N, C-alpha and C positions, 0 to 999 in steps of 0.2 A: 410104393406104399401110398395110399390115397391121403389127400389132405384132410386132417381132422375137421377143419372148419367147413368142408364141403359135405360132411357126413350128417344127414338129418338126425336130430335127436328124437327118440321115442318118448312116450309118456313115462315109461319105466326109467329111462335115463334122467329125465327131469326130476322124478321122484328121488332117485338116488343122489342127485345133486342138491336136494333139499329146496327145489324151486316150488313156489306156491302158485297154483293156477286158480285165479279168482273166478268164481261163478257168480253171475249177477243174482242179486237177492230175488227170491221167488215171489215177493209181493204180499206175503202174509202179514202186512203191517198191523191190521186191527188186533191181532192176538200176539204180536211180537215174535211170531215164529213157533212152530210145533216141532219140538225135538224128537217126538215119536214118529214123525213123518219124514223130516229132513235132518241131515247132519248140518247143524247151524254153524259149525266151525269153518265150512268151506267158503263162506261168504266174506271172510276177513283174513288178513295175514297175521300169522302168529307173532311176527316181530312188532307190528303196530300194537297189538293187544298187550304184549309184554311191556312195551315202553310206557303205555298209558297206565297200566297197573303199577309199574314202578314209580311213575310220576305222582300217582295218587298217594302212595306211601310217603314220598318225599314232601309233598305239600302237607300231609298230616303231621309230619315231623316239625313243620314250621309252627304249629299251634302252641306246643309247649315252649318252643323257642321264643315266641312272643311273651309268654309268661315269665320265662327266665330273664329276658331283656328288661321288661318292665319292673320285675321284682328287684333286680340289681340296682336300678335307678332310684327306687323308692327308699323310704326309711325302713328300718328293721321291723318296726311294729306293724307294718302293712305289707310286708314282703310276701307272706304266704297267700294272702287273699288274692293277689294278682295272678299267681300260679293257679290257684283254685278256679278263678274266673275263666282262665284260658281253657282249662280242662272241661269246665261246664259248657263253654261255648261249643266245643267239639261234640259233646253229648247232646245238648239241647237242639242244636241246629241240625245234627244228623237226623233226629226224629222229625223236626219240622220239614226237612228236605224230603224225607220218605213220605210223610203224611200228605203235604200238598206243595211244598216249596219247589220241587222239580217240575211239577205240572204247571205251576204258575209262571215258571221261568222258561221252560223249554218244551211245552206241549206242541205237537205238530200243527195244531190249528189255532195258535195264539193270535192275539190282536196286536195292534201297534204298541200298546203300553204294557199289557200283561197277558199271561196265558189263561187257560181255563182248567177245569178239574178233570179232564179226560184221563189223566194218568195219576189220579189221587191214590195214595197208598201203593205207588209203583205199579198200578194196574196196567197190564199190557206193556210193561217195560221189560224187554228181553233182548231179542236179537235183531229187531228192525233197525235199519240205518238211522242214526241219530240226526237231529237237526244241526248239530255242530259239524258233522262230517259224515258223508255216506260210507267212509272207510272205517267208521267206528260204530259198534252196536250201541243201542240205547242204554242198556244196563251199565256198560263200561263208562260211557259218557256221563251217566247219572252219578256214579260214585266219584268220578274225577271232579265234576263240578260241585259235588257235595263238599269237598275239601275247601274250595274257594268260598262257598257260602259260610262254612264254619269258621274260617280264619278271619273273616271281615268283622263280625261283632267282637271277636277277641282283640282285634286292633283298636276298636273304638272304646271298649269298656275300660281301658286303662285310665280313662278320665275319672273313674270312680275312686281312684286311689285316695286313701286317708279319710274319706268323709261320706262314703255311700254305704247303704245297707245291701247285704248280699242277696237277699230274697228278691227284692224289686229288680236288681241287676239281671237275674236269671229270667224273670218274666219279660223284661225289656228285650232281651236277646231274641226270644221267640217272636214277639210282636214286631220288633224292628225288622227282622229278617223277612217276615211276611209282607209288611206294608212298604218297606223301603227297598231292601235288597232285591227281592224277587222282581219287582217291576223294572228296576234299573238293569238287572241282568237280562231281562226279556228284551227291553228295547235296544240294548247294546249288542247282544250276541245271537238272539233268535232272528233268523232270516225275515220274520214278519215284523220285527221291531222297527220303530221309526228312525232311530240312529243308524241301524244297520242298512236300511233302505236308502237313507240320505247319503250314505257313503262314509260315515265316520269310521276311523281306524282305531281299534283298541284291541290289541292282540291278546293281552293276558290280564286286564283288569285295572287300567288307569282310573276309570270312572266307577265301575261297580265295586271295586275293592278299596282303592286308596282314597279317591275323592270322597266317596260316600262315608267311609270310616273316619276320615279326618274331619269332615264337616259334622258328623254325628258326635264325635268326641268334643268338638267345640260347643255344640249345642248342649251336651250333657254337662260340661263344665259350667256353662252359663246358667243352666237350670238348677244345678246343685248349689251354686254359690261358692265363694272363696273358702279355702281351708282356714282353720283356726290359726290365727297369727299371721296371716298373709297380708301384705301391703302392696299397693299398686306401683310402688317405686322399685323396691328391691325384691318383691315376691316373697318367698319363704325359703331363704337360703339354707341349704344343707348339702352335704356331700352324698353321692350315691353310696348306699350302705354296703354293697358288694359288687365291686367291679368285675370280679371273676364271673358272677352270674351274667353280667352284661356281655362278657366275651363269649360265654357258653351259648347264650341266646343268639348272639350274632352268628356264631358258627352254624347252629341249627338252621337259622334263617337263610344264610348264604348257601348252604348245601341244598336246602329244600327249594330254593328259588330256581335251581336247575330243572326241577320238575314243574314248578309253577310256570315258568316261561317256556322251557323246552317242551314240556308236555302239551302246551297250548297249540303246538303244530298238529296235534291229534294224529300223530303217525311217527314212525321211526324213519325220518327222511332228512335231507340236507337242510331244510328249513328249521327243523328242530336243532340241528347242529349249530346253525348260525345263531339261533336264539340263545343257546347256551354260551356261545363265544361272547356275544355282546353283553350278556348278563354279567359274566365274570369280569369283563373288562371295565364296565361301568362301575361295578362295586369297588374294584381295586382303585380306580382313579378317584372315585368319590371319597374313599377312606382317607387317602393322604391329602386330598384337597382340604377336607375339614380340619385335619391336624394342622396344616399350615395356617389356616384361618385362625385357629385357637392360639397357635404359637405366637402370632403377632401381638396378642394381647397380654399374655402372662409368661411367655418364654418357657412354656412347659409342653412336652410332647405327650399329648393326652391320649390314653387308651380309650376312654369313653368317647372322645372326639373322633377317633378312627372308626369305632363301631357305629357311631351316629352317621358319619359320612358314608360308610359302606352301605348302610340301610337306605340313605338318601339316594345314592346312585342306583341301587336296586329298584327303588320305587320309581325313579324317573325313567328307567329303561323298560319298565313293565309294559306299558301300552305299545311300545315301539319295537319290542324285541324280535318280532317276526316280520318286520317291515324295513329295517334300516341296516346299512352296511356296517362292517366292523369298525372302520375308522371313526364313524360318528358316535360310537359308544364313549369315546374319550370326551366328546362335547357334552353328552348326557351326564357323565359322571361329574365333570367340573361344574357345569351350570346347575345341575341338581343339588350338589353339595353347597354351592355358594348361596343359591336361593333358599334352601332349607335352613342353612346356618343363620342367615340374616332374618329369616321368618320367625326364628325363636323369640325375637323382640316384639313381634306383633301382639302377643298376649298383654304386654304392658300398655300398648296403645289402645287396645280394645277393652282393657280392664277385665279380662277373663282369665281365671286361674286354670290354664291348660297345663297342668303340673308336669306332665311327661312330654310336652311338646309334640303331641300326636298330630294336631292340625298342621304344625309347621313342617313336619317330616312327610306325613302321608297326604294331607290335603294339598299343600303347596307343591310337594314333590310330584303328586299325581297330575296337577294342573300343568306344571312345567313339562313333564313327560308327554302329556297329550299334545301340547302346542308344538314341542320339538318334533313330534311324530309328523305333524303337518308339514314341517320343513324338510325332513330328511327321509321320509318314506320313499322307497325305490321299488319300482314294479318288478325288477328282476329278482329282488330278495324274496318278495312274496311268492314268486313263481318257483322258488327252489323246491317246493313240495310237488311240483309237476303239474298242478292244475289251478292254483289260485291266481286270480288276475285282478289287479287294482290299477287305478290311474296314477298312483303315486302322489308325492307331495311336491314341494318346490323344486326338488332335484329333477323331477320329470316335467317341470313347467306347469304343474297342476296347482295353480295358486289358490283356487277356491277351497282347497283341502284345509287350509288353516282356519277358514271360517267354519267349516264343518266341525273341526276339533274344538274351536271356541264354543260353539253352540252346545256341544256335548258336555264340556266342562261346566258351563253356566247352568244347564238344566240339571245335571247330576248334583252339583253343589247345592243349588236352591232347593231341589226336592228333598234331599237328605237332611239339610240343616233345618228347614222349616217343618218338615215332616217329623223329625226327631223331637223338636221343641213341642210340637202338638202332642205326640205320644207321651212325653214326660209330663206335660201339663195335666193331661187326663189321668195318668197314673197317680200323680200326686194328690188327686182329689178322691181316690178310691181308698177306703179304709184298709190298712194293712200293706199298702203299696207306696207309702211315703218314701221319698228317695233318700233324704238326708239322715245320716246317723246322729245319735245324740252327742252332746258335747262330751259326756263321760266317755263314750265310745271313741271319740277322736283323741281324747287325752290318753287313755290306756292303750289304744291301738285297735284297729279293725280286726286284726288277727285274733286277739284275745277276746274281744267283745262279741264278734260275730261268728267266729269259727271255734273258739275255745282251744285253739292250737297255735303253734308258733313255728316259724321257719327254723328257728334254732332254740331247742330246749336246753338251757343251761342247768346242769345238776349242781345244786348248791353245795359247796365244799367248805367245811369249817375245820381249821386245824388249830391246835393249842401249842403255843410257844412260850418259853419263859419270859418274864418281864425283864427288860434290860434298861439300864440307866441312860445310855446315850446311843451307843452303836448296836445295831441289830446283831444278835448272836453273841454279844459279849456280856457275861453275867455281872451283877453288881460286885463290887470289891469284896464285900463280906463273904462272898461265896455262897450265900443263901439264895434260894430260889423262891420268888414270890408266887402267889397263886397265878395260874395261867390265865392269859387273856385270849379272847377269840378274835381271829382275823377273818373277815368275810370278803370275798372278791366283790369288786364294784360291779354294779349292774350296768349293762350297756343300753344306752338310749336307742 
């Protein structure tokens, strides 16, 4: 009997074994491919397409996760507005991305800082190889990156809690995505961008997503001013109104981050697997690190502390997830959680009411992650996809990489912070776009004043009980029953 390994396989055999034979793209880039002439599916592997589509859905799931996380941390009277803003971010930025956002970020003929309008309205966005990877078609890459664009303003807009008008928030999202996010995404991930050409390493959004949203939240908090009753020493102390919402939001984010980081490999390959491993490990370590830090102060094992630490670990590992070995994820989780935990005190030093600590977790977490990437990036991890080549970081003796990462951090933070301040300053001068809600709105709550709805609609219940002399339920000695009194449940602040 002949050796099976010596028997050549025919095309029919390969098809039966579900092998995919890639055909080089036929070059019809100007029109994105003609499905009436070519079978456009033969240029890409079905596994890669399936993974990126799944990752897109996972990242979409993160957006309401942000809303639940912020809602749980806030007071009850502003809880629904934060969920509303996260959903509006998904909708508004999806339109912005379709209209011109994708073209400004990832057009094939982009400049060093921003793209052009060649692909406005998804014009000619179909089956041509994307600028992100030749193994992924334009249209798939566009919808995947759309989710990144949509979640970034959702992260930043939490700064509006308790004191901002909803209408201007929505306008801000569209303008901010166009002026701030699109250029940063272009110079970071587009091969024509200056950070990309310089050699900066940002796998999944340390600068475009986290540093930009954290610095934008800081700017929004500054321009809005402090909440009613806030003081620079103790802030505005209150307990998160719904810790369960915080946990639900954390779960959505944690699960979605597998698509956020793993999908950034832009293929179903070992690099995606490695990114998922370090993502989960950093989140886990970050969670219990924050818990221990909080326990040293009040001797309580905080659920909110665990959730905050897990998010800090996820933020820190984001730019590094496709570049660093698994063991280094422990360092990212520990250092990220410690840095973000202590950074929550910066708002008192800066005298800025960053009420949900967005800058502390996303801004500082993104900076820490970017810098640690310069230390722990390894060339063999990047090459797990079979084709990516980097010089690595300090692990490979490439010491200049840390300077590249620092330049990326400084430029992203500066552009986003000062650009956001400028946008908000101009908006505040335009009739109808004033940022701050009225004092009455702050007192009764943004949910009631701006939305006319509540996260929790309590049905008023009145019940009649006999009047009692001393002990509830015991009638007066005479046996007579006095006129009933009404007992109303207490309202919840």
